N, C-alpha and C positions, 0 to 999 in steps of 0.2 A: 522781605516780601513786599513791603510798601514801596521800596525803591524800584523793584522790578515789575510792579503791577501796572498793566496797561488796560485801558478800556477795551472791552471785548468787541464793541461795535467799530470803534475808530481804528483798531489794529488791522481791519480788513483793507484799509486804504494805504498802508505802508508801501512805498515804492511806486504808487500810482500818481499821475499828474491830475491834480484836482483844482477846483476853483472855490475859494472861500468867500462867501458873500457876507459883508458886514453892512452896517447902516450907511456908511458914506463911501465905501469903496469895495472893489473886488480884487483879491490877490490870487495869483496863479503860480503853481510850482509843484515840485515833487514832494509828496507828503512824508513826513518823518514824525514819529510819535515818541513822546517821553511820558513818564509817570505823572509829570506835573505841567506838561506843555505840549504844543504841537509846533512844528517848524515846516515852512515851505521853502524848498531849495530852488532858487532861480536857475534857469538854464544858461544864463549869462549874467555877469556882474552888471549892476545898475548904479549909475551915478545920480544921487539926488541933488536938490537945488542948493544944498550946503556944500557940495563937492565931495561928500563921503561915498566910498565905494561899498555897495550893499550886495551881498550874495544870497541872503535868505531873509525870511520874515518869521519872527517868533511870537507866538501867543501863549502866555501862561494861563494856567487854569483859572486864575482870578479874573482874567480878561475875556474868557470864553463866553461870558454873558452877552457880549456884543456881536456874536456870530448868529446870523439868521439861518444859514444853511451851508453845507458843504456839498458841492456837485462833482460827480465823476461822469463827465460826458463821454458817451460811447464813441463818438466820432473823433475824440482826442486820444484814443488809446492805440498804441502800436499793436501789431499782431500778437506779439509776445504777451502784452498786458491784457489784450482781449481774451487770450486763452487762460491767463491767470484768473480773470474775472469769472469766466464760465466755470472754472474748476471750483472757485469759492461758492458759487451759487449751487452747483451740483452737490457739494458737501452739505450745504444747508438744506437742500431739497431731500436728499437721501442720506441722512446721517448713519454712520456705522454703529454697531452695538456699543462700542466704548464711548462714542460721542453722546448717545442716548442715555447711557448710565450716568455719565458725567453731568449731563444737563439735569437729569432727575435728581441726583444727589445735591447739586447746587440749588435747585428750586426748593428742595426739602429744607436745606439749611437756612435759606432766606425766609421761607414761610414760617419756620419755627425758630426764628432767630431769638426772639425774646425768651422762649422756654429754654433753649440751649444756653443762652447767656446766664439765666438764673441757675441752671444746673452747674455751670462752671463756678459760680459764686458759692453754691451749696457745697460742692466738693472741696473748695478752698477752706470753707468753714470747718468741715469735718477733719481735714488735715491739721488745721490749727489746734483742734481739740486733742489731737494725739501726738503733738510734737512740742518740744520746748525751744525750737529754733527761733531766735529773735527775728530772723530774716522773714519768716512767714507770719509773724504777728501783725495783724491789721492789714494783711496784703490781699484779702478777699476782694476788696473793691478794685484794686489794681489788676488782679487776675481777671476779674469779670470784664473790665475795660479792655484788656488785651484780647480776650476772647471775642469781644464785639468787633475789634479792629480786624482780627483774622477773618471773621465771618464776612465783614464788608469787602475785604480784599478778595475772598474766595469767589464771590458771586456778583461783584459790583453792587451789592445790596439791592438787587432787582428781581422781584418776582411779581408779575401782574397777571392774574388769571385770565383777563380778557385778551391781553396781548399774547399770552401763551397759547390761548385757544386759536388765534388767527395767524400763528407763525406759518409762513409760506402760503398765505392766502391773499387774494387781492382785496385791498382795503383803500379807504380814503382817509388820509391824515391831514388834519387842519392845523396850520401853523400861523402864528401871529408875527409879522415882521416888526422890526424896530420902529417903523413909522406908524404902527397900529393897523396896517392893512392885513387882512386875513387871506391866506393862500391855501388852496387845496392841492395835495399831491396824491394822485391815484396810481398805485403800483402794488408790488408784492412786498408784504412785511417780511423782511429777512431775519432781523435780529433786533434786540433791544438790551439796554443796560440801564443803570440808575440815571444816567445823564443823557443818553443818545438813543436814537432809533434809526434804523436803515430801511428805506423804501426803495426797492430796485425795480428796474424796467418801467420807469415813468417816461412819459412823452410830453414835452413841454412845447407848446406853440407860442413862443415868446420872442421879443426883440433881444438880440444878442450883440455884445460889443467885443470885437476881437482886436487886441493890440497888434499893430503892425511893426512895432519897434523890435520885437523878438523874432528873428527868422526861424529859430528852432521851434517855436510854437506854431508858426505857419507850416513848417515842414510836417508837423505831426497831425495836421487836420486831415480828416478822411472824407469830408463833404466837399472840399474845395482844394484845388491845386493852384499855386501862385507862381507868377514870374514877376520879379521886382527889379526895377532899374533906377539908378541914381547917376545923373550925368550933369556936369557943370558946363555952362556956356558963359558968354559975356554978360548976360542979364542975371545969372544966378544959377541955382541948382534945380533941375527938373526931376520930378518923380513920376515914374511910369509903373503901372500895375496891371497885370493880366490875370483874370480870375476864371477858372474853369469849374463848372458844376459837375462833380463826379458822383452826385447823389441820385436817387431815383425820384426825387420830388423837387418842386420849384424852390428857389431861394430868392427872396426879395432883397436886393441891395438898396439900402436907404441912403447912406452918406458916409463920408470920411471926415473925422473931426480931429482937431489938434489943440495945442495950447492957445491961450489968448483968444478964445471963441472962434478959432479957425474952423470953417465948415465948407466942404465940397459936396454938393448935392448930386446924387445918382438917380434914385427912384426908378429902378429897373428890375423887372422880374427875369431871373436867369433860369431858363429851362434846363432840364437834365441833359448833360453832354454839351451844352452851349458855353461859349466863351465871351467875356466882356473885357474890353481894353479901355484904359483911361490914362491921361497924362495931365499932371498938375504942373503948370509952368511956374517957375520961380517960387519955390516954397518959402514961407516966412521963416526968418531966422530962429524964431521961438521953437519951431519944429525940428531944427537941425542941431540943437545944443549938444546932443550925444554922438553925432556923426563925426567920424574921423575923416576929414576931407582929403587927407593924404592917400586914402584908399580909393578915391574916385578915379575913374568911373566904376560903378558896382552893377553887376548883372547876375541875378540868382534865379535858378530854377528850383523852387521849393515844392517838390512832388513826393508824395508818400511812397515808400519803398515798394509796396505791392502794386502801385500804379505804374512803376517803372518796369515791372515784370522780373524783378530780381529780389531775392531775400538778402543779398549781400550788400545792398545799398545802405547808406548811413542811417542809423536809427539814433536820434538825439538822446533818448533817455538812458543810453548805455555810456554816454560820454561824461567826463567830469567837467569839461568846459565846452562851450559852444564853438564850433569851427567857423561860425559866420560873423561878419561885422555887424555892429549896431546900426539899425535902420532909423529913419526919422520917427519922431514921437507922434505917431498918428494911430487912429483906431478906426476900424471898419464896423459900421452898424448894419446888421442884416436881420431878416426875419425868416424863420423856418421852423419846422418841427424837429426837435432833437431828442434822441433817446438818452436817458440819464439815470444814474443811481443817486438818490438824495439822502443825505445824512443830516438829521434834524435834532436840535436840542429838545428834550422832552419838556423842559420848562417853558418852551414857547408854544406848545400845542398838545393835541391829544388825538387819539383814534376816534374819528367821528362816524364813519360808515363802513359797513362791509360791502364789498362789490361783487361777491359771489356767494351762493348758498354753500353752507358747510354741513356736511353729513352729521346728523345727531342733533341739529337745532330744531 
């Protein structure tokens, strides 16, 4: 049971592309969950500065204290995963009778955990009085400990009357970042466990950094379509980028950044349906360390399948390996309002406010 046990909040993310925010970095990939760790599968292999080939990032339970939040951005979900997300939310909003009975039993066992644990110990003592088996002599403490472990596994040892009261209601959850900054997330409380809480349908008006090295990630964006070009001339390698705003709101393009403090200023507001073109002449070599120059010139149209008017177009999250070449080590910084589901460690914050009236209060 311990080997197969998964956190009931984090298991909702299995198979989705998520972004894990830590104190010093953000890691992006397809989410995989184990009983003692999480793993982010990269859409294409990554070569680090030591020359090692990396295909995933693994965080063990002991290291999860360094995670500030896990984000599931709505505009990075394929139509298939968008449907999966809506089905998850609908099951949470309108649970069937079996789900309600299961939840009620789990809450009962956790709320009365101490009494049930003592009952297990009492039963073990009664059995000892009636048996001469040496195996059971002095085993009441071990049986009681085993009962506690089973109860912990059964419900993630989580029952909070306040959180339970506000399940699937709009709330404000206050979280403390690794640097001490407090952040508020306003959304719908979907689920909680002993270690995590999920707040869905949040909207964050924040500055975002999108890596341009991974063409599969650009392909999966739903707010922007991209056309990328790499071409070599006598002076060096030139990088061209065309961005189309496919959203219903403005996107503020700030800059493009790279290694060794490389920065290309943009500072342009991109209106819905509009396009912006840029060309960076002679990229620094530090930005080209992962580029296979034998594949030049490279021209890619990275457009979401539904924007192409066909469902048969390539969907990256179904592929084992990315069909695209590695692009320069650059990132685009932009500002917009993004819909997101936020998964937060309970150790970092607490439910601070209700955002809507609840019947019965």
